[in-house]
A tleap script that builds the chain and sets N, CA, C and O, in Angstrom:
source leaprc.protein.ff14SB
mol = sequence {
  NMET ASP ILE PHE THR LYS ALA LYS GLU LEU
  GLY GLU LEU ILE SER ASN SER ASP GLU MET
  THR ASN TYR LYS LYS TRP GLU ALA SER LEU
  GLU ARG ASP HIE LYS ALA ARG ALA ILE LEU
  ARG GLU TYR GLN TYR LEU GLN THR GLU MET
  VAL ARG ALA ALA GLN GLU ASP LYS ASP LYS
  SER VAL ILE ASP ASP ILE LYS GLU ARG LEU
  LEU SER LYS PHE ASP GLU ILE ASN ASN ASN
  GLU ILE THR ARG ASN TYR ILE GLU SER LYS
  GLU LYS LEU ASP ARG LEU ILE LYS LYS VAL
  ASN ASP VAL LEU VAL TYR SER ILE SER GLY
  GLU GLU PRO CYS PRO SER ASP ASP CYS SER
  SER CYS SER GLY CYS ARG ASN LYS SER CLEU
}
set mol.1.N position { 50.966 179.188 82.114 }
set mol.1.CA position { 51.337 179.296 83.769 }
set mol.1.C position { 52.158 180.666 83.710 }
set mol.1.O position { 53.116 180.931 82.984 }
set mol.2.N position { 51.538 181.453 84.652 }
set mol.2.CA position { 52.234 182.608 84.825 }
set mol.2.C position { 52.956 182.542 86.265 }
set mol.2.O position { 52.536 181.957 87.264 }
set mol.3.N position { 54.047 183.223 86.139 }
set mol.3.CA position { 54.858 183.322 87.277 }
set mol.3.C position { 53.989 183.888 88.565 }
set mol.3.O position { 53.977 183.374 89.683 }
set mol.4.N position { 53.298 185.011 88.165 }
set mol.4.CA position { 53.303 185.816 89.094 }
set mol.4.C position { 51.784 185.156 90.145 }
set mol.4.O position { 51.466 185.321 91.323 }
set mol.5.N position { 51.244 184.486 89.142 }
set mol.5.CA position { 49.772 183.728 89.655 }
set mol.5.C position { 50.399 182.695 90.379 }
set mol.5.O position { 49.619 182.550 91.320 }
set mol.6.N position { 51.332 181.868 90.542 }
set mol.6.CA position { 51.936 181.066 91.001 }
set mol.6.C position { 52.505 181.528 92.357 }
set mol.6.O position { 52.102 181.002 93.395 }
set mol.7.N position { 53.494 182.564 92.365 }
set mol.7.CA position { 53.770 183.591 93.457 }
set mol.7.C position { 52.736 183.848 94.457 }
set mol.7.O position { 52.892 183.549 95.641 }
set mol.8.N position { 51.504 184.492 93.914 }
set mol.8.CA position { 50.491 184.572 94.748 }
set mol.8.C position { 49.911 183.246 95.091 }
set mol.8.O position { 49.533 183.235 96.262 }
set mol.9.N position { 49.715 182.137 94.469 }
set mol.9.CA position { 49.154 181.024 95.094 }
set mol.9.C position { 50.001 180.720 96.446 }
set mol.9.O position { 49.533 180.420 97.545 }
set mol.10.N position { 51.246 180.860 96.121 }
set mol.10.CA position { 52.459 180.478 97.172 }
set mol.10.C position { 52.018 181.400 98.385 }
set mol.10.O position { 51.678 180.959 99.483 }
set mol.11.N position { 52.068 182.657 98.058 }
set mol.11.CA position { 51.613 183.311 99.293 }
set mol.11.C position { 50.729 183.019 99.828 }
set mol.11.O position { 50.752 182.993 101.059 }
set mol.12.N position { 49.519 182.660 99.065 }
set mol.12.CA position { 48.056 182.522 100.094 }
set mol.12.C position { 48.569 181.234 100.792 }
set mol.12.O position { 48.403 181.038 101.996 }
set mol.13.N position { 49.167 180.419 100.011 }
set mol.13.CA position { 49.571 179.122 101.038 }
set mol.13.C position { 50.283 179.328 102.334 }
set mol.13.O position { 50.233 178.562 103.297 }
set mol.14.N position { 50.825 180.234 102.270 }
set mol.14.CA position { 51.681 180.419 103.293 }
set mol.14.C position { 51.010 181.171 104.334 }
set mol.14.O position { 51.187 180.942 105.531 }
set mol.15.N position { 50.116 182.214 103.809 }
set mol.15.CA position { 49.321 183.006 104.876 }
set mol.15.C position { 48.427 182.174 105.462 }
set mol.15.O position { 48.084 182.525 106.591 }
set mol.16.N position { 47.801 180.885 104.917 }
set mol.16.CA position { 46.936 180.284 105.517 }
set mol.16.C position { 47.738 178.884 106.032 }
set mol.16.O position { 47.132 177.828 106.217 }
set mol.17.N position { 49.210 179.042 106.237 }
set mol.17.CA position { 49.589 177.827 106.967 }
set mol.17.C position { 49.497 177.845 108.555 }
set mol.17.O position { 49.313 178.879 109.197 }
set mol.18.N position { 49.624 176.773 109.027 }
set mol.18.CA position { 49.353 176.522 110.864 }
set mol.18.C position { 50.840 177.435 111.259 }
set mol.18.O position { 50.639 178.111 112.268 }
set mol.19.N position { 51.817 177.552 110.877 }
set mol.19.CA position { 52.882 178.438 111.074 }
set mol.19.C position { 52.458 180.019 111.420 }
set mol.19.O position { 52.643 180.670 112.448 }
set mol.20.N position { 51.695 180.446 109.915 }
set mol.20.CA position { 51.540 181.835 109.792 }
set mol.20.C position { 50.225 182.202 110.969 }
set mol.20.O position { 50.229 183.183 111.713 }
set mol.21.N position { 49.130 181.135 110.903 }
set mol.21.CA position { 48.057 181.303 111.761 }
set mol.21.C position { 48.668 181.428 113.487 }
set mol.21.O position { 48.306 182.295 114.282 }
set mol.22.N position { 49.566 180.429 113.743 }
set mol.22.CA position { 50.115 180.591 114.858 }
set mol.22.C position { 50.801 181.868 115.327 }
set mol.22.O position { 50.583 182.427 116.402 }
set mol.23.N position { 51.515 182.195 114.542 }
set mol.23.CA position { 52.297 183.353 114.740 }
set mol.23.C position { 51.294 184.797 114.586 }
set mol.23.O position { 51.596 185.869 115.110 }
set mol.24.N position { 50.322 184.619 113.937 }
set mol.24.CA position { 49.568 185.916 113.968 }
set mol.24.C position { 48.564 185.924 115.471 }
set mol.24.O position { 48.056 186.887 116.046 }
set mol.25.N position { 48.529 184.603 115.779 }
set mol.25.CA position { 47.720 184.244 117.180 }
set mol.25.C position { 48.656 185.177 118.278 }
set mol.25.O position { 48.284 186.211 118.832 }
set mol.26.N position { 49.854 184.562 118.407 }
set mol.26.CA position { 50.783 185.148 119.501 }
set mol.26.C position { 51.302 186.417 119.210 }
set mol.26.O position { 51.746 187.042 120.173 }
set mol.27.N position { 51.360 187.072 117.829 }
set mol.27.CA position { 51.851 188.648 117.927 }
set mol.27.C position { 50.565 189.157 118.125 }
set mol.27.O position { 50.556 190.315 118.543 }
set mol.28.N position { 49.384 188.588 117.935 }
set mol.28.CA position { 48.017 189.609 118.591 }
set mol.28.C position { 48.071 189.541 119.975 }
set mol.28.O position { 47.744 190.556 120.590 }
set mol.29.N position { 48.430 188.515 120.621 }
set mol.29.CA position { 48.577 188.545 122.256 }
set mol.29.C position { 49.505 189.402 122.682 }
set mol.29.O position { 49.271 190.098 123.670 }
set mol.30.N position { 50.831 189.496 121.935 }
set mol.30.CA position { 51.961 190.206 122.439 }
set mol.30.C position { 51.354 191.684 122.229 }
set mol.30.O position { 51.595 192.421 123.185 }
set mol.31.N position { 50.745 192.175 121.363 }
set mol.31.CA position { 50.425 193.556 120.985 }
set mol.31.C position { 49.528 193.724 122.414 }
set mol.31.O position { 49.815 194.719 123.079 }
set mol.32.N position { 48.580 192.931 122.887 }
set mol.32.CA position { 47.507 193.419 124.011 }
set mol.32.C position { 48.192 193.149 125.051 }
set mol.32.O position { 47.586 193.462 126.076 }
set mol.33.N position { 49.491 192.570 125.276 }
set mol.33.CA position { 50.220 192.712 126.800 }
set mol.33.C position { 51.370 193.456 126.668 }
set mol.33.O position { 52.361 193.248 125.968 }
set mol.34.N position { 51.062 194.515 127.571 }
set mol.34.CA position { 52.024 195.577 127.826 }
set mol.34.C position { 53.295 194.967 128.394 }
set mol.34.O position { 54.418 195.270 127.991 }
set mol.35.N position { 53.066 194.166 129.269 }
set mol.35.CA position { 54.369 193.472 130.304 }
set mol.35.C position { 55.188 192.682 129.241 }
set mol.35.O position { 56.412 192.802 129.265 }
set mol.36.N position { 54.512 191.762 128.170 }
set mol.36.CA position { 55.367 191.210 127.269 }
set mol.36.C position { 56.179 191.911 126.504 }
set mol.36.O position { 57.382 191.683 126.375 }
set mol.37.N position { 55.487 192.891 125.907 }
set mol.37.CA position { 55.907 193.677 124.868 }
set mol.37.C position { 57.377 194.517 125.681 }
set mol.37.O position { 58.409 194.675 125.028 }
set mol.38.N position { 57.292 194.888 126.827 }
set mol.38.CA position { 58.282 195.596 127.680 }
set mol.38.C position { 59.204 194.717 127.904 }
set mol.38.O position { 60.326 195.213 127.994 }
set mol.39.N position { 59.126 193.244 128.065 }
set mol.39.CA position { 60.085 192.467 128.256 }
set mol.39.C position { 61.005 192.336 127.308 }
set mol.39.O position { 62.215 192.444 127.509 }
set mol.40.N position { 60.278 192.006 125.825 }
set mol.40.CA position { 61.092 191.992 124.407 }
set mol.40.C position { 61.815 193.408 124.224 }
set mol.40.O position { 62.941 193.393 123.725 }
set mol.41.N position { 61.289 194.533 124.564 }
set mol.41.CA position { 62.005 195.787 124.212 }
set mol.41.C position { 62.738 195.873 125.055 }
set mol.41.O position { 63.648 196.632 124.718 }
set mol.42.N position { 62.875 195.462 126.120 }
set mol.42.CA position { 64.022 195.465 127.192 }
set mol.42.C position { 65.440 194.677 126.840 }
set mol.42.O position { 66.579 195.029 127.146 }
set mol.43.N position { 65.016 193.491 126.096 }
set mol.43.CA position { 65.818 192.559 125.902 }
set mol.43.C position { 66.460 193.081 124.328 }
set mol.43.O position { 67.608 192.752 124.031 }
set mol.44.N position { 65.871 193.661 123.662 }
set mol.44.CA position { 66.475 194.344 122.330 }
set mol.44.C position { 67.444 195.471 122.549 }
set mol.44.O position { 68.441 195.726 121.873 }
set mol.45.N position { 66.965 196.136 123.662 }
set mol.45.CA position { 68.009 197.118 124.272 }
set mol.45.C position { 69.017 196.587 124.760 }
set mol.45.O position { 70.091 197.163 124.586 }
set mol.46.N position { 68.988 195.607 125.353 }
set mol.46.CA position { 70.439 195.094 125.874 }
set mol.46.C position { 71.108 194.442 124.881 }
set mol.46.O position { 72.334 194.350 124.954 }
set mol.47.N position { 70.385 193.881 123.783 }
set mol.47.CA position { 71.376 193.269 122.512 }
set mol.47.C position { 71.931 194.547 121.897 }
set mol.47.O position { 73.076 194.352 121.491 }
set mol.48.N position { 71.550 195.646 121.716 }
set mol.48.CA position { 71.817 196.777 121.250 }
set mol.48.C position { 72.953 197.201 122.215 }
set mol.48.O position { 74.035 197.575 121.761 }
set mol.49.N position { 72.714 197.144 123.523 }
set mol.49.CA position { 73.890 197.990 124.229 }
set mol.49.C position { 75.201 196.825 124.310 }
set mol.49.O position { 76.339 197.289 124.373 }
set mol.50.N position { 75.071 195.743 124.309 }
set mol.50.CA position { 76.024 194.377 124.107 }
set mol.50.C position { 76.835 194.897 122.741 }
set mol.50.O position { 78.020 195.227 122.789 }
set mol.51.N position { 76.161 194.920 121.707 }
set mol.51.CA position { 76.729 195.331 120.251 }
set mol.51.C position { 77.637 196.632 120.424 }
set mol.51.O position { 78.794 196.574 120.007 }
set mol.52.N position { 77.197 197.730 120.982 }
set mol.52.CA position { 77.780 199.017 121.286 }
set mol.52.C position { 79.146 198.824 122.002 }
set mol.52.O position { 80.207 199.344 121.657 }
set mol.53.N position { 78.977 198.121 122.892 }
set mol.53.CA position { 79.958 197.765 124.086 }
set mol.53.C position { 80.907 196.993 123.505 }
set mol.53.O position { 81.955 196.988 124.151 }
set mol.54.N position { 80.918 196.323 122.492 }
set mol.54.CA position { 81.707 194.971 121.795 }
set mol.54.C position { 82.396 196.197 120.909 }
set mol.54.O position { 83.564 196.542 121.089 }
set mol.55.N position { 81.631 196.729 120.055 }
set mol.55.CA position { 82.351 197.820 119.253 }
set mol.55.C position { 83.184 198.874 119.641 }
set mol.55.O position { 84.072 199.352 118.935 }
set mol.56.N position { 82.880 199.240 120.806 }
set mol.56.CA position { 83.424 200.313 121.429 }
set mol.56.C position { 84.692 199.800 122.615 }
set mol.56.O position { 85.194 200.556 123.447 }
set mol.57.N position { 85.036 198.315 122.427 }
set mol.57.CA position { 85.644 197.606 122.908 }
set mol.57.C position { 86.164 198.218 124.455 }
set mol.57.O position { 87.207 198.804 124.746 }
set mol.58.N position { 84.894 197.795 125.372 }
set mol.58.CA position { 84.762 198.403 126.450 }
set mol.58.C position { 84.998 197.346 127.581 }
set mol.58.O position { 84.833 196.159 127.301 }
set mol.59.N position { 85.339 197.678 128.726 }
set mol.59.CA position { 86.187 197.047 129.575 }
set mol.59.C position { 85.464 195.717 129.549 }
set mol.59.O position { 84.274 195.632 129.245 }
set mol.60.N position { 86.299 194.573 129.912 }
set mol.60.CA position { 85.459 193.224 130.136 }
set mol.60.C position { 84.102 193.210 131.107 }
set mol.60.O position { 83.001 192.752 130.799 }
set mol.61.N position { 84.520 193.893 132.476 }
set mol.61.CA position { 83.615 193.739 133.534 }
set mol.61.C position { 82.263 194.513 132.830 }
set mol.61.O position { 81.173 193.990 133.061 }
set mol.62.N position { 82.293 195.661 132.032 }
set mol.62.CA position { 81.077 196.167 131.505 }
set mol.62.C position { 80.540 195.279 130.614 }
set mol.62.O position { 79.391 194.882 130.804 }
set mol.63.N position { 81.188 194.890 129.653 }
set mol.63.CA position { 80.511 193.351 128.658 }
set mol.63.C position { 79.948 192.325 129.559 }
set mol.63.O position { 78.955 191.704 129.179 }
set mol.64.N position { 80.471 192.080 130.704 }
set mol.64.CA position { 80.140 190.818 131.675 }
set mol.64.C position { 78.807 191.214 132.275 }
set mol.64.O position { 77.862 190.434 132.388 }
set mol.65.N position { 78.800 192.554 132.672 }
set mol.65.CA position { 77.384 192.993 133.339 }
set mol.65.C position { 76.316 192.815 132.455 }
set mol.65.O position { 75.290 192.184 132.708 }
set mol.66.N position { 76.619 193.460 131.280 }
set mol.66.CA position { 75.546 193.445 130.112 }
set mol.66.C position { 75.019 192.141 129.756 }
set mol.66.O position { 73.836 191.923 129.494 }
set mol.67.N position { 76.119 191.133 129.761 }
set mol.67.CA position { 75.839 189.635 129.458 }
set mol.67.C position { 74.898 189.247 130.386 }
set mol.67.O position { 73.808 188.801 130.028 }
set mol.68.N position { 75.260 189.394 131.732 }
set mol.68.CA position { 74.345 188.918 132.775 }
set mol.68.C position { 72.910 189.529 132.641 }
set mol.68.O position { 71.854 188.906 132.535 }
set mol.69.N position { 73.084 190.769 132.667 }
set mol.69.CA position { 71.566 191.188 132.516 }
set mol.69.C position { 70.604 190.598 131.164 }
set mol.69.O position { 69.384 190.432 131.182 }
set mol.70.N position { 71.469 190.362 130.098 }
set mol.70.CA position { 70.806 189.773 128.932 }
set mol.70.C position { 70.383 188.501 129.097 }
set mol.70.O position { 69.451 188.096 128.402 }
set mol.71.N position { 70.926 187.765 129.933 }
set mol.71.CA position { 70.758 186.202 130.525 }
set mol.71.C position { 69.372 186.287 131.248 }
set mol.71.O position { 68.352 185.614 131.100 }
set mol.72.N position { 69.646 187.260 132.018 }
set mol.72.CA position { 68.436 187.443 133.029 }
set mol.72.C position { 66.907 187.854 132.312 }
set mol.72.O position { 65.800 187.596 132.785 }
set mol.73.N position { 67.176 188.485 131.179 }
set mol.73.CA position { 66.038 189.289 130.486 }
set mol.73.C position { 65.711 187.734 129.662 }
set mol.73.O position { 64.566 187.284 129.713 }
set mol.74.N position { 66.620 187.108 129.044 }
set mol.74.CA position { 66.272 185.776 128.292 }
set mol.74.C position { 65.394 184.934 129.062 }
set mol.74.O position { 64.365 184.420 128.622 }
set mol.75.N position { 65.957 184.785 130.526 }
set mol.75.CA position { 65.156 183.760 131.379 }
set mol.75.C position { 63.717 184.335 131.665 }
set mol.75.O position { 62.879 183.527 132.065 }
set mol.76.N position { 63.329 185.717 131.492 }
set mol.76.CA position { 62.142 186.355 131.691 }
set mol.76.C position { 61.302 186.165 130.694 }
set mol.76.O position { 60.119 185.868 130.863 }
set mol.77.N position { 61.937 186.348 129.409 }
set mol.77.CA position { 61.007 185.920 128.145 }
set mol.77.C position { 60.524 184.371 128.109 }
set mol.77.O position { 59.430 183.880 127.831 }
set mol.78.N position { 61.810 183.767 128.514 }
set mol.78.CA position { 60.981 182.083 128.583 }
set mol.78.C position { 60.219 181.794 129.665 }
set mol.78.O position { 59.761 180.659 129.797 }
set mol.79.N position { 59.970 182.825 130.626 }
set mol.79.CA position { 59.146 182.298 131.466 }
set mol.79.C position { 57.702 183.118 131.318 }
set mol.79.O position { 56.761 182.985 132.101 }
set mol.80.N position { 57.717 183.806 130.400 }
set mol.80.CA position { 56.455 184.294 129.973 }
set mol.80.C position { 55.923 183.598 129.008 }
set mol.80.O position { 56.643 183.310 128.052 }
set mol.81.N position { 54.512 183.157 129.033 }
set mol.81.CA position { 54.104 182.397 127.935 }
set mol.81.C position { 53.678 183.093 126.683 }
set mol.81.O position { 53.412 182.436 125.676 }
set mol.82.N position { 53.611 184.266 126.704 }
set mol.82.CA position { 53.265 185.275 125.579 }
set mol.82.C position { 54.867 185.154 124.846 }
set mol.82.O position { 55.018 184.442 123.853 }
set mol.83.N position { 55.714 185.719 125.289 }
set mol.83.CA position { 56.909 185.961 124.721 }
set mol.83.C position { 57.485 184.648 124.148 }
set mol.83.O position { 57.730 184.321 122.987 }
set mol.84.N position { 57.595 184.140 125.068 }
set mol.84.CA position { 58.124 182.502 124.708 }
set mol.84.C position { 57.496 181.942 123.577 }
set mol.84.O position { 58.099 181.282 122.731 }
set mol.85.N position { 55.887 182.284 123.546 }
set mol.85.CA position { 55.301 181.285 122.542 }
set mol.85.C position { 55.298 182.391 121.066 }
set mol.85.O position { 55.413 182.055 119.887 }
set mol.86.N position { 55.120 183.818 121.663 }
set mol.86.CA position { 55.620 184.509 120.280 }
set mol.86.C position { 56.945 184.266 119.431 }
set mol.86.O position { 57.053 184.305 118.205 }
set mol.87.N position { 57.795 184.040 120.254 }
set mol.87.CA position { 59.272 183.774 119.829 }
set mol.87.C position { 59.195 182.685 118.955 }
set mol.87.O position { 59.329 182.915 117.753 }
set mol.88.N position { 58.957 181.263 119.435 }
set mol.88.CA position { 58.740 180.178 118.904 }
set mol.88.C position { 57.678 180.079 117.593 }
set mol.88.O position { 57.702 179.256 116.678 }
set mol.89.N position { 56.985 180.903 117.755 }
set mol.89.CA position { 56.072 181.032 116.458 }
set mol.89.C position { 56.933 181.609 115.363 }
set mol.89.O position { 57.057 181.024 114.287 }
set mol.90.N position { 57.444 182.594 115.595 }
set mol.90.CA position { 58.315 183.412 114.783 }
set mol.90.C position { 58.957 182.642 114.064 }
set mol.90.O position { 58.807 182.563 112.845 }
set mol.91.N position { 59.977 181.793 114.929 }
set mol.91.CA position { 61.224 181.060 114.439 }
set mol.91.C position { 60.717 179.967 113.429 }
set mol.91.O position { 61.307 179.776 112.365 }
set mol.92.N position { 59.406 179.130 113.868 }
set mol.92.CA position { 58.825 178.093 113.271 }
set mol.92.C position { 58.553 178.495 111.654 }
set mol.92.O position { 58.814 177.819 110.658 }
set mol.93.N position { 57.839 180.044 111.759 }
set mol.93.CA position { 57.229 180.740 110.442 }
set mol.93.C position { 58.738 181.038 109.587 }
set mol.93.O position { 58.849 180.700 108.408 }
set mol.94.N position { 59.806 181.675 110.302 }
set mol.94.CA position { 61.064 181.686 109.539 }
set mol.94.C position { 61.371 180.595 108.957 }
set mol.94.O position { 61.488 180.633 107.732 }
set mol.95.N position { 61.577 179.386 109.630 }
set mol.95.CA position { 61.900 178.283 108.972 }
set mol.95.C position { 61.125 177.673 107.882 }
set mol.95.O position { 61.674 177.028 106.989 }
set mol.96.N position { 59.702 177.889 107.949 }
set mol.96.CA position { 58.863 177.274 106.889 }
set mol.96.C position { 59.463 178.288 105.604 }
set mol.96.O position { 59.998 177.742 104.639 }
set mol.97.N position { 59.342 179.715 105.660 }
set mol.97.CA position { 59.772 180.495 104.686 }
set mol.97.C position { 61.164 180.233 104.118 }
set mol.97.O position { 61.385 180.324 102.910 }
set mol.98.N position { 62.240 179.855 105.148 }
set mol.98.CA position { 63.612 179.810 104.630 }
set mol.98.C position { 63.350 178.296 103.723 }
set mol.98.O position { 63.790 178.252 102.575 }
set mol.99.N position { 62.742 177.287 104.203 }
set mol.99.CA position { 62.715 175.847 103.377 }
set mol.99.C position { 61.905 176.350 101.949 }
set mol.99.O position { 62.286 175.854 100.889 }
set mol.100.N position { 60.980 177.170 101.941 }
set mol.100.CA position { 60.279 177.716 100.456 }
set mol.100.C position { 61.208 177.933 99.845 }
set mol.100.O position { 61.336 177.293 98.802 }
set mol.101.N position { 62.071 178.748 100.154 }
set mol.101.CA position { 63.095 179.458 99.506 }
set mol.101.C position { 64.082 178.636 99.030 }
set mol.101.O position { 64.390 178.605 97.839 }
set mol.102.N position { 64.666 177.879 99.993 }
set mol.102.CA position { 65.559 176.526 99.583 }
set mol.102.C position { 65.043 176.269 98.499 }
set mol.102.O position { 65.565 176.448 97.398 }
set mol.103.N position { 63.696 175.714 98.780 }
set mol.103.CA position { 63.105 174.677 97.251 }
set mol.103.C position { 62.996 175.769 96.163 }
set mol.103.O position { 63.091 175.130 95.115 }
set mol.104.N position { 62.876 176.829 95.911 }
set mol.104.CA position { 62.971 177.827 94.740 }
set mol.104.C position { 64.179 178.052 94.408 }
set mol.104.O position { 64.279 178.287 93.204 }
set mol.105.N position { 65.533 178.088 95.204 }
set mol.105.CA position { 66.687 178.273 94.866 }
set mol.105.C position { 67.327 176.900 94.214 }
set mol.105.O position { 68.285 176.978 93.446 }
set mol.106.N position { 66.724 175.616 94.579 }
set mol.106.CA position { 66.964 174.508 94.133 }
set mol.106.C position { 66.551 174.354 92.729 }
set mol.106.O position { 67.298 173.990 91.821 }
set mol.107.N position { 65.124 174.704 92.601 }
set mol.107.CA position { 64.322 174.589 91.452 }
set mol.107.C position { 64.552 175.271 90.463 }
set mol.107.O position { 64.081 174.989 89.362 }
set mol.108.N position { 65.522 176.560 90.735 }
set mol.108.CA position { 66.058 177.288 89.780 }
set mol.108.C position { 67.564 177.043 89.343 }
set mol.108.O position { 68.019 177.295 88.227 }
set mol.109.N position { 68.262 176.503 90.422 }
set mol.109.CA position { 69.718 176.630 90.259 }
set mol.109.C position { 69.998 175.026 90.191 }
set mol.109.O position { 70.945 174.612 89.522 }
set mol.110.N position { 69.160 174.152 90.894 }
set mol.110.CA position { 69.741 172.753 90.426 }
set mol.110.C position { 70.546 172.452 91.829 }
set mol.110.O position { 70.607 171.286 92.216 }
set mol.111.N position { 71.197 173.559 92.630 }
set mol.111.CA position { 71.920 173.308 93.946 }
set mol.111.C position { 71.263 173.313 94.945 }
set mol.111.O position { 70.486 174.187 95.329 }
set mol.112.N position { 71.614 172.045 95.575 }
set mol.112.CA position { 71.136 171.801 97.163 }
set mol.112.C position { 71.667 172.965 97.823 }
set mol.112.O position { 72.758 173.522 97.702 }
set mol.113.N position { 70.408 173.281 98.732 }
set mol.113.CA position { 70.907 174.670 99.811 }
set mol.113.C position { 71.657 173.936 100.768 }
set mol.113.O position { 71.723 172.741 101.052 }
set mol.114.N position { 72.374 175.286 101.321 }
set mol.114.CA position { 73.343 174.801 102.347 }
set mol.114.C position { 72.714 174.270 103.675 }
set mol.114.O position { 71.871 175.016 104.173 }
set mol.115.N position { 73.013 172.978 104.399 }
set mol.115.CA position { 72.460 173.047 105.645 }
set mol.115.C position { 72.785 173.865 106.475 }
set mol.115.O position { 73.991 174.111 106.445 }
set mol.116.N position { 72.092 174.523 107.381 }
set mol.116.CA position { 72.548 175.406 108.341 }
set mol.116.C position { 73.261 175.225 109.455 }
set mol.116.O position { 73.800 176.075 110.164 }
set mol.117.N position { 73.221 173.759 109.593 }
set mol.117.CA position { 74.114 173.240 110.557 }
set mol.117.C position { 75.311 172.988 110.273 }
set mol.117.O position { 76.044 172.810 111.246 }
set mol.118.N position { 75.879 172.891 109.012 }
set mol.118.CA position { 76.891 172.439 108.841 }
set mol.118.C position { 77.776 172.852 107.208 }
set mol.118.O position { 77.849 172.007 106.315 }
set mol.119.N position { 78.089 173.583 107.134 }
set mol.119.CA position { 78.263 174.402 106.154 }
set mol.119.C position { 79.627 173.547 105.014 }
set mol.119.O position { 79.813 173.639 103.800 }
set mol.120.N position { 80.466 172.637 106.254 }
set mol.120.CA position { 81.413 171.896 105.343 }
set mol.120.C position { 80.974 171.110 104.106 }
set mol.120.O position { 81.670 170.824 103.132 }
set mol.121.N position { 79.716 170.819 104.322 }
set mol.121.CA position { 79.040 169.776 103.335 }
set mol.121.C position { 78.426 170.235 102.020 }
set mol.121.O position { 77.925 169.530 101.144 }
set mol.122.N position { 78.561 171.530 102.056 }
set mol.122.CA position { 77.816 171.998 100.700 }
set mol.122.C position { 78.869 172.803 99.795 }
set mol.122.O position { 80.055 172.770 100.123 }
set mol.123.N position { 78.522 173.419 98.829 }
set mol.123.CA position { 79.369 174.123 97.755 }
set mol.123.C position { 78.450 175.448 97.409 }
set mol.123.O position { 78.557 176.101 96.370 }
set mol.124.N position { 77.502 175.723 98.508 }
set mol.124.CA position { 76.591 177.007 97.876 }
set mol.124.C position { 77.109 178.197 98.597 }
set mol.124.O position { 77.396 179.176 97.908 }
set mol.125.N position { 77.281 178.260 99.952 }
set mol.125.CA position { 77.601 179.428 100.461 }
set mol.125.C position { 79.215 179.931 100.623 }
set mol.125.O position { 79.638 181.052 100.907 }
set mol.126.N position { 79.811 178.922 100.392 }
set mol.126.CA position { 81.165 179.200 100.233 }
set mol.126.C position { 82.015 179.358 101.748 }
set mol.126.O position { 83.215 179.632 101.770 }
set mol.127.N position { 81.398 179.194 102.692 }
set mol.127.CA position { 81.664 179.022 104.282 }
set mol.127.C position { 82.589 178.213 104.741 }
set mol.127.O position { 82.758 178.129 105.957 }
set mol.128.N position { 83.278 177.547 103.938 }
set mol.128.CA position { 84.110 176.338 104.129 }
set mol.128.C position { 85.048 176.738 105.084 }
set mol.128.O position { 85.334 177.933 105.003 }
set mol.129.N position { 85.637 176.085 105.997 }
set mol.129.CA position { 86.808 176.366 106.689 }
set mol.129.C position { 87.775 176.333 105.985 }
set mol.129.O position { 87.799 175.461 105.117 }
set mol.130.N position { 88.884 177.245 106.103 }
set mol.130.CA position { 90.059 177.123 104.975 }
set mol.130.C position { 91.072 176.036 105.760 }
set mol.130.O position { 92.117 175.668 105.223 }
savepdb mol mol.pdb
quit
């Protein structure tokens, strides 16, 4: 049994999964739709603007304004079928890959992966509250 052969098989299984198929479908739709791409680009720009404002310790009114624009753009993303389904399909694919990685880590180390919703129950990431 060759590790690289098994890794290639795993990659092919992921590539042929429903999650990957769905993601590729919505990614292609996004590529064809100028408006959907613009919505996501604007949202990403606003996220960057928010981070910069927070790092530069901008006035609360400036941060609140950016936050309002972010929320409005987020609503726009959710109201657009292509952007909404693209993001949902990407999240599902990301969860699949995380689960696969968790299985690999468990198989290698014997330690259960840290549940993403409650770090207090595991010893893996050491993010417990003090």
